[in-house]
C-alpha positions in Angstrom: -34.1 -2.3 10.8 -32.8 -5.8 11.3 -30.1 -4.3 13.7 -32.6 -2.9 16.3 -34.7 -6.5 15.7 -31.7 -8.5 16.1 -30.7 -6.2 20.0 -34.2 -6.2 20.9 -33.5 -10.3 21.3 -30.8 -9.3 23.3 -28.0 -9.8 21.0 -24.8 -8.0 20.4 -24.5 -6.9 17.3 -20.9 -6.2 15.1 -22.3 -4.8 11.7 -19.6 -4.6 8.8 -20.2 -2.3 5.8 -19.0 -4.8 3.6 -17.9 -8.3 2.5 -14.2 -7.8 3.3 -14.9 -6.0 6.3 -17.2 -9.2 7.3 -14.0 -11.1 6.4 -12.0 -9.6 8.4 -13.8 -9.6 11.7 -14.8 -13.0 10.9 -10.8 -14.1 10.9 -10.2 -11.8 13.7 -12.6 -12.4 16.4 -12.8 -16.0 17.3 -15.3 -15.9 19.7 -18.1 -14.5 17.4 -20.7 -17.4 17.9 -23.7 -15.9 15.0 -23.4 -14.8 11.6 -26.5 -13.1 10.1 -25.6 -11.9 6.0 -27.4 -10.5 3.0 -27.0 -13.3 -0.1 -26.1 -10.7 -2.3 -23.1 -8.2 -0.7 -22.0 -4.9 -3.1 -23.3 -6.6 -6.4 -22.2 -10.1 -5.8 -23.2 -13.5 -4.1 -20.9 -12.6 -1.3 -23.1 -14.2 1.8 -22.6 -17.6 1.1 -18.8 -17.2 0.8 -18.2 -15.7 4.8 -21.0 -18.4 5.5 -18.5 -21.0 4.3 -16.0 -19.2 6.1 -17.6 -18.8 9.3 -18.4 -22.2 9.1 -15.2 -23.7 9.1 -13.9 -22.1 12.2 -16.1 -24.1 14.5 -19.2 -26.3 13.8 -21.4 -24.7 16.7 -21.6 -21.5 14.8 -25.2 -20.2 13.8 -25.7 -18.9 10.6 -28.7 -17.0 8.5 -28.6 -15.7 5.1 -31.6 -13.6 3.9 -32.3 -12.6 0.6 -35.1 -10.5 -1.0 -34.5 -12.8 -4.6 -35.0 -16.1 -6.3 -34.9 -19.3 -4.5 -32.1 -19.8 -7.3 -28.6 -18.1 -6.0 -25.3 -17.9 -7.5 -22.6 -18.7 -5.8 -19.5 -18.1 -7.3 -20.9 -17.5 -10.5 -23.1 -20.6 -10.8 -26.5 -22.1 -9.6 -26.0 -23.3 -6.3 -28.0 -24.9 -3.3 -27.9 -23.0 -0.4 -26.3 -24.7 2.4 -27.9 -22.4 5.3 -30.9 -21.6 6.2 -32.5 -18.7 4.1 -34.7 -15.8 5.4 -36.8 -14.4 2.5 -37.5 -10.8 2.7 -39.6 -9.1 3.4 -40.2 -10.8 6.9 -40.8 -9.1 10.3 -39.2 -9.0 13.7 -41.3 -12.7 14.8 -40.1 -14.4 11.3 -36.6 -13.5 11.9 -36.8 -15.2 15.9 -38.5 -18.0 14.2 -35.3 -18.2 11.8 -32.6 -17.6 14.6 -34.2 -20.4 16.7 -34.2 -22.7 13.6 -30.8 -22.1 12.3 -29.9 -22.6 16.3 -31.5 -26.1 16.2 -29.4 -26.7 13.2 -31.9 -27.1 10.4 -30.2 -27.0 7.3 -31.2 -26.1 3.6 -34.3 -24.8 5.0 -36.0 -21.7 3.7 -38.1 -19.2 5.6 -40.8 -17.0 4.7 -43.1 -15.0 6.7 -46.2 -15.3 4.7 
């Protein structure tokens, strides 16, 4: 559903089926400018790690994480504060669009939730 919503915004999508595949795409496709990832990938909190790797390559990249879990996210096995915008599940198309706009404007450490 998220893929279809993103495409309806006019975005070109490259989808990864695993954290490892996403990491390879980040390393091998230099012109990527947007990363949307779930915090939890295959039972681990790999989303924030991918976001860090993506952000290190250029300072103008848009990053949005999403999760249906609690505000306290485990990062590398410990409680941590996300430094990227977090869109709480469930959300609708409008909430996704608004979260992307806010992420583009560089609002960090904010949480977006469709009420």
